[in-house]
C-alpha positions as CSV (number, residue, x, y, z in Angstrom):
1,M,182.7,-76.3,135.3
2,L,178.9,-76.2,135.0
3,F,178.2,-75.3,138.7
4,S,181.6,-73.8,139.1
5,P,149.2,-40.3,130.3
6,L,147.6,-41.7,133.4
7,R,150.2,-42.0,135.7
8,S,150.1,-38.8,137.7
9,T,146.3,-39.0,137.7
10,V,146.2,-42.5,139.0
11,A,149.0,-42.1,141.4
12,L,147.5,-39.1,143.2
13,A,144.1,-40.3,143.1
14,V,144.6,-43.8,144.4
15,G,147.6,-43.4,146.7
16,A,150.4,-45.6,147.4
17,S,148.6,-49.0,146.6
18,L,148.1,-48.3,143.0
19,L,151.7,-47.6,142.5
20,F,151.9,-51.4,142.3
21,F,149.4,-51.6,139.5
22,G,152.0,-51.5,136.7
23,L,151.7,-54.4,134.5
24,G,154.9,-56.3,134.6
25,C,158.0,-57.2,136.4
26,P,160.9,-54.6,136.2
27,R,162.4,-54.8,132.8
28,D,166.0,-54.4,133.7
29,S,168.4,-52.3,135.8
30,T,168.4,-49.0,133.8
31,E,166.9,-45.9,134.9
32,K,164.6,-45.9,131.7
33,A,163.3,-49.2,132.6
34,E,162.4,-48.1,136.0
35,E,160.6,-45.1,134.5
36,D,158.8,-47.5,132.3
37,E,157.6,-49.6,135.0
38,K,156.1,-46.5,136.9
39,E,154.5,-45.6,133.8
40,T,153.1,-48.9,132.4
41,V,149.6,-47.9,134.0
42,A,149.2,-45.5,131.0
43,S,147.9,-48.2,128.7
44,V,144.4,-46.4,128.2
45,K,143.3,-42.9,129.0
46,P,140.8,-42.2,131.7
47,E,138.1,-41.4,129.6
48,E,138.4,-44.6,127.6
49,T,138.4,-46.9,130.7
50,K,135.3,-45.2,132.0
51,K,133.4,-46.9,129.2
52,D,134.8,-50.5,130.3
53,A,132.7,-52.9,131.5
54,P,133.3,-56.6,132.8
55,A,132.2,-59.4,130.5
56,Q,130.0,-60.7,133.4
57,P,128.6,-58.0,135.8
58,S,128.2,-60.6,138.7
59,L,132.0,-60.7,138.8
60,E,132.0,-57.1,140.3
61,T,130.5,-58.3,143.6
62,K,132.5,-59.8,146.5
63,E,129.8,-62.2,146.8
64,T,131.0,-64.1,143.8
65,T,131.2,-67.7,144.3
66,R,134.9,-68.8,144.4
67,A,134.6,-72.0,143.0
68,V,134.5,-71.7,138.9
69,S,133.4,-74.4,136.7
70,P,135.7,-76.6,134.6
71,M,134.2,-75.2,131.6
72,R,135.0,-71.6,132.7
73,V,138.5,-72.6,133.5
74,A,139.0,-74.3,130.1
75,G,137.5,-71.3,128.3
76,V,139.9,-68.9,129.9
77,K,142.7,-71.2,129.0
78,A,141.5,-71.3,125.5
79,K,141.3,-67.5,125.4
80,L,144.7,-67.0,126.9
81,D,146.2,-69.4,124.3
82,R,144.6,-67.7,121.4
83,H,145.9,-64.3,122.4
84,L,149.3,-66.0,122.9
85,R,149.4,-67.6,119.7
86,R,148.5,-64.4,118.0
87,W,150.8,-61.9,119.9
88,A,153.6,-64.0,121.5
89,L,154.5,-65.9,118.4
90,R,154.2,-63.4,115.7
91,S,157.8,-62.0,115.6
92,P,161.1,-63.5,116.0
93,E,162.6,-60.2,117.0
94,N,160.3,-59.8,120.1
95,T,162.4,-61.6,122.7
96,W,160.2,-60.6,125.7
97,A,157.2,-62.3,124.0
98,L,159.3,-65.5,122.7
99,I,160.9,-66.1,126.3
100,H,157.4,-66.1,127.9
101,A,156.0,-68.3,125.3
102,L,158.4,-70.8,126.6
103,L,156.3,-71.0,129.7
104,V,153.6,-72.5,127.9
105,Y,154.6,-73.6,124.2
106,P,156.9,-76.6,123.0
107,K,160.4,-75.2,122.6
108,D,160.7,-76.8,119.1
109,L,157.4,-75.0,117.9
110,E,157.8,-73.2,114.7
111,L,156.8,-69.5,114.7
112,P,153.9,-69.0,112.2
113,G,155.2,-67.5,108.9
114,H,158.8,-67.9,110.0
115,D,161.1,-70.7,109.5
116,I,162.6,-70.9,112.7
117,S,161.7,-72.6,116.1
118,L,161.0,-71.1,119.3
119,V,164.2,-72.1,120.9
120,D,166.1,-71.0,117.9
121,A,164.6,-67.7,117.8
122,V,165.3,-66.9,121.6
123,L,168.8,-68.2,121.1
124,S,169.4,-66.1,117.9
125,M,169.5,-63.0,120.2
126,A,172.3,-64.0,122.3
127,T,175.2,-61.7,122.8
128,T,178.6,-61.9,124.2
129,V,180.3,-59.9,126.8
130,E,184.2,-59.8,128.0
131,V,184.2,-60.5,131.7
132,G,187.4,-61.5,133.6
133,G,189.3,-62.4,130.7
134,R,186.5,-64.5,129.3
135,T,184.2,-64.2,126.2
136,V,180.9,-65.7,127.5
137,P,177.4,-65.4,126.1
138,T,174.4,-63.6,127.6
139,F,171.6,-61.5,126.7
140,T,172.4,-57.9,126.7
141,G,171.0,-54.6,125.3
142,R,167.4,-54.6,123.4
143,A,166.2,-56.4,120.2
144,Q,165.5,-54.3,117.0
145,D,161.8,-53.6,118.2
146,G,163.0,-52.0,121.3
147,T,162.3,-54.9,123.9
148,P,165.0,-55.9,126.3
149,R,166.7,-59.2,125.5
150,E,166.7,-60.3,129.1
151,P,164.3,-58.5,131.5
152,H,166.0,-60.0,134.6
153,A,169.5,-61.4,135.3
154,N,169.9,-64.8,133.8
155,Q,166.1,-64.9,133.1
156,V,166.3,-66.5,129.5
157,V,168.5,-69.4,130.5
158,M,166.3,-70.2,133.3
159,L,163.4,-70.3,130.7
160,L,165.3,-72.4,128.4
161,L,166.0,-75.1,131.1
162,L,162.5,-75.0,132.4
163,A,161.3,-75.6,128.9
164,G,163.5,-78.7,128.7
165,V,166.2,-77.5,126.4
166,E,169.4,-79.8,126.8
167,L,172.3,-78.4,128.1
168,D,174.5,-79.3,125.0
169,Y,171.7,-77.6,122.7
170,P,174.2,-75.2,120.4
171,F,173.8,-71.8,119.1
172,E,175.8,-68.9,117.9
173,A,176.5,-65.4,119.4
174,D,178.7,-62.8,117.7
175,G,180.2,-65.2,115.4
176,K,181.2,-67.6,118.2
177,Q,179.6,-71.1,119.1
178,F,178.4,-71.9,122.2
179,T,175.9,-74.4,124.1
180,V,173.2,-73.7,126.5
181,R,175.8,-75.1,129.1
182,D,177.7,-72.2,128.3
183,L,175.1,-69.9,129.5
184,V,175.0,-71.7,132.9
185,E,178.6,-71.3,133.1
186,S,178.4,-67.6,132.2
187,A,175.7,-67.0,134.7
188,L,178.2,-68.5,137.5
189,W,181.3,-66.6,136.2
190,R,179.3,-63.2,136.2
191,F,177.7,-63.8,139.6
192,E,178.2,-61.3,142.4
193,P,176.4,-61.5,145.9
194,P,173.5,-59.1,145.8
195,K,173.8,-55.6,147.7
196,D,171.7,-55.4,150.9
197,D,170.7,-59.0,150.7
198,G,168.5,-58.2,147.4
199,W,168.1,-62.0,146.7
200,E,164.8,-61.2,144.6
201,H,167.2,-60.0,141.9
202,E,168.8,-63.1,141.8
203,A,165.8,-65.5,141.8
204,W,166.1,-66.5,138.0
205,T,169.9,-67.3,138.6
206,L,169.1,-69.7,141.3
207,I,166.2,-71.3,139.6
208,A,168.4,-71.7,136.6
209,L,171.2,-73.5,138.6
210,A,168.7,-75.7,140.3
211,H,167.3,-76.8,136.9
212,A,170.8,-77.5,135.4
213,G,170.7,-80.5,137.6
214,R,174.3,-79.9,139.1
215,H,173.6,-78.8,142.5
216,S,173.1,-82.1,144.0
217,R,176.7,-83.1,142.9
218,D,179.0,-80.3,143.7
219,P,177.1,-77.0,144.6
220,S,180.2,-74.7,144.4
221,F,181.5,-72.4,141.8
222,V,184.1,-69.7,141.5
223,N,183.0,-66.3,139.9
224,H,185.3,-63.7,137.8
225,K,186.4,-62.3,140.9
226,G,188.0,-65.6,142.2
227,Q,185.2,-65.9,145.0
228,R,184.0,-69.2,145.7
229,F,180.4,-69.7,146.5
230,D,178.2,-72.8,147.6
231,G,174.8,-73.0,146.0
232,Q,173.2,-74.4,148.8
233,D,174.2,-71.6,151.0
234,L,173.1,-69.1,148.7
235,V,169.6,-70.6,148.2
236,K,169.3,-70.9,152.1
237,R,170.2,-67.0,152.4
238,A,167.5,-66.4,149.7
239,A,164.9,-68.2,151.7
240,D,165.6,-66.5,154.9
241,H,165.4,-63.1,153.0
242,L,162.0,-64.4,151.5
243,N,160.5,-64.7,155.0
244,R,162.1,-61.5,156.5
245,E,160.5,-59.6,153.5
246,M,157.2,-61.3,154.2
247,E,157.0,-60.4,157.7
248,F,154.6,-57.6,157.3
249,I,152.2,-59.8,155.9
250,E,152.3,-62.3,159.0
251,H,151.7,-59.4,161.1
252,A,148.8,-58.4,159.1
253,R,147.4,-62.0,159.2
254,S,147.8,-62.5,163.0
255,T,146.4,-59.0,163.9
256,G,143.7,-59.1,161.5
257,A,144.9,-55.7,159.9
258,E,144.0,-54.9,156.3
259,L,146.9,-55.8,153.8
260,Q,148.1,-52.8,152.1
261,K,150.7,-52.2,149.4
262,R,153.2,-49.5,150.4
263,R,156.1,-50.9,148.6
264,E,157.3,-52.9,151.7
265,G,158.9,-56.2,151.7
266,V,157.9,-58.6,149.0
267,H,155.6,-55.6,147.6
268,S,158.7,-53.9,146.4
269,H,160.2,-57.0,144.6
270,P,160.0,-58.0,140.9
271,C,156.8,-59.7,140.5
272,G,155.7,-59.4,144.1
273,G,158.7,-61.7,145.3
274,L,157.0,-64.8,143.8
275,H,160.0,-65.8,141.6
276,L,162.0,-65.6,145.0
277,A,159.6,-68.0,146.7
278,S,160.0,-70.3,143.9
279,A,163.6,-70.6,143.8
280,P,164.0,-72.3,147.3
281,A,161.2,-74.5,146.5
282,I,162.7,-75.9,143.4
283,W,166.1,-76.3,145.0
284,M,164.5,-78.7,147.6
285,I,165.1,-81.8,145.4
286,D,168.4,-81.7,147.0
287,T,168.0,-83.5,150.3
288,E,170.4,-81.2,152.3
289,V,168.4,-78.1,151.1
290,R,165.2,-80.0,152.0
291,E,166.2,-80.5,155.6
292,A,167.5,-77.1,156.1
293,L,164.7,-75.4,154.5
294,L,161.7,-77.4,155.1
295,A,160.3,-75.5,158.1
296,S,161.1,-72.0,156.3
297,M,159.3,-73.1,153.4
298,E,156.5,-74.3,155.2
299,R,155.9,-70.9,156.9
300,A,156.1,-69.3,153.6
301,A,153.5,-71.2,152.2
302,T,151.3,-70.3,155.0
303,T,151.9,-66.9,154.5
304,L,151.6,-66.9,150.6
305,A,148.1,-68.7,151.3
306,W,146.6,-66.1,153.3
307,R,148.3,-63.5,151.1
308,A,146.5,-64.5,148.1
309,V,143.1,-64.0,149.5
310,A,144.0,-60.6,151.3
311,E,145.4,-59.2,148.1
312,H,142.2,-59.7,146.3
313,E,140.5,-57.3,148.4
314,I,143.0,-54.7,147.4
315,Y,142.1,-55.3,143.7
316,E,138.4,-55.2,144.5
317,K,138.5,-51.9,146.7
318,A,140.8,-50.2,143.8
319,R,138.1,-51.0,141.2
320,E,135.3,-49.9,143.6
321,E,136.9,-46.6,144.2
322,H,138.4,-45.9,140.8
323,P,136.1,-47.7,138.2
324,G,137.8,-45.7,135.4
325,H,140.9,-47.7,135.7
326,G,139.6,-51.3,135.6
327,L,141.9,-52.6,133.1
328,M,145.0,-51.3,134.9
329,V,143.8,-52.9,138.1
330,T,142.7,-56.2,136.4
331,A,146.1,-56.5,134.3
332,Q,147.8,-56.4,137.6
333,E,145.6,-58.9,139.0
334,M,146.0,-61.4,136.0
335,K,149.8,-60.9,136.6
336,F,149.5,-61.7,140.4
337,Y,147.3,-64.8,140.5
338,G,149.4,-66.2,137.4
339,H,152.7,-65.9,139.3
340,W,151.2,-67.0,142.5
341,L,149.8,-70.2,140.9
342,E,153.3,-71.1,139.6
343,T,154.9,-70.6,142.8
344,M,152.6,-72.5,144.8
345,A,152.7,-75.5,142.3
346,D,156.7,-75.2,143.0
347,I,156.1,-75.3,146.6
348,R,153.5,-78.3,146.2
349,N,156.3,-80.2,144.0
350,A,158.7,-79.7,146.8
351,G,156.4,-82.1,148.9
352,I,155.1,-79.0,151.1
353,E,151.4,-79.0,151.9
354,V,149.5,-76.2,150.4
355,D,146.0,-74.8,151.2
356,Q,143.6,-75.9,149.0
357,E,140.9,-73.5,149.7
358,S,143.4,-70.6,148.6
359,I,144.6,-72.6,145.5
360,D,140.7,-72.8,144.4
361,K,140.0,-69.2,145.2
362,S,143.1,-68.0,143.2
363,I,142.1,-69.9,140.4
364,A,138.7,-68.3,140.6
365,F,140.2,-64.9,141.0
366,L,142.5,-65.5,137.9
367,V,139.5,-66.6,135.6
368,E,137.6,-63.7,136.7
369,A,140.5,-61.3,136.0
370,V,140.7,-62.7,132.4
371,E,137.1,-62.6,131.8
372,R,137.0,-59.0,132.9
373,L,139.9,-58.0,130.8
374,D,138.1,-59.6,127.9
375,G,135.1,-57.6,128.9
376,Y,137.2,-54.6,128.6
377,G,138.1,-55.4,125.1
378,T,141.9,-55.6,126.0
379,F,142.9,-58.5,123.7
380,G,141.1,-56.9,120.7
381,R,143.2,-53.8,121.4
382,M,146.6,-54.9,121.5
383,E,147.9,-53.0,118.5
384,E,146.5,-49.8,119.9
385,I,147.9,-50.5,123.2
386,R,151.1,-51.2,121.5
387,Q,151.2,-47.9,119.6
388,R,150.5,-46.2,123.1
389,R,152.6,-47.9,125.6
390,A,154.8,-50.6,124.3
391,Q,155.6,-51.7,127.6
392,T,152.2,-52.4,128.6
393,Y,151.7,-54.3,125.3
394,R,154.7,-56.5,126.3
395,D,153.4,-57.0,129.7
396,L,149.9,-58.1,128.6
397,I,151.6,-60.9,126.8
398,G,154.2,-62.0,129.5
399,D,151.8,-62.0,132.2
400,A,149.1,-64.0,130.0
401,A,151.7,-66.6,129.5
402,H,152.2,-66.8,133.3
403,A,148.4,-67.1,133.9
404,L,148.0,-69.8,131.3
405,R,151.0,-71.7,133.0
406,G,149.6,-71.2,136.2
407,L,146.1,-72.7,135.4
408,R,147.6,-75.6,133.5
409,L,149.7,-76.4,136.6
410,W,146.5,-76.8,138.6
411,T,143.9,-77.8,136.4
412,E,145.4,-80.2,134.0
413,D,144.7,-84.0,134.4
């Protein structure tokens, strides 16, 4: 049934806050991936970043007007598009890049120089596992170029559904025939409740189930252990967890305290907990879920709006105090605001009022971040970065895709 080596230098010099300036979400659950995340700051050497300068010196001042012209926005979107067309679509082996390309390009786009579509290239990486007596499709291990096939549990099927791939779309894995519907059922069959209420790691699963379109009819399923779950209940628990994990931000907002990153709450989550915020919003197409979560998600929207402006102070302070590491800080800034704009669009689409001033400022912050990265020469140094730190290279592709999609969601007519 369907619904049934810079790291030590920076960390010591900057302190706890800069531990968050890795360039992407955690890759997978292995210890090696966790080490990779801690070390993604090592994209360039200190002596190299000291020579970096932003494309526009005025962007370094806090007095920068937080309203950017449509021309600047269009220029940044074009810059990101060129970057992604060159690096995200270059190889059918790079699963990391291809699944993020699904965020911004048509699923049937043919990869340049390769006789295969984007969706088929992604699905060609599918594997199978034996769970509870069943052979089910999934994405395990790493591609030939070393990229993890699936950085987060059920991320691939979520992105396929988000891109509009039909449930009956066929593919082959390990010599067996499947459809995208089988990937959804696999996610349900393999599901286990997260330990310690860690719903941030199940955000992609919850979003995939919402996009599968089944939750409004029969939101229950049974996993491989015979446990029955109700999808509506799961997403309500996820929303409660989200607000608990943002209480420290609410406290800073109410007391006027400076927001700091200390691996607390959502600051310890993949992608800053923003996927966790998207999941309940996407589920609110369901009338019962909407009624249950409206107050909770309105609270989350208010907190996220304040957080967007408060976090920018962290990035600016880090650049001022450690100008030699501007690329590292700014790449994280691009990541945050791209994800944030995507999440706020999900909240808007759920019929919840969002603070337009925070939207406008965040668009400006993101535009400035991309322009600054371009000024550092980042997009022209991708091969150099790949040779030195493969995960940083991947992150600069994935986060650029989130940035482009975030801008499109708020600036397209």
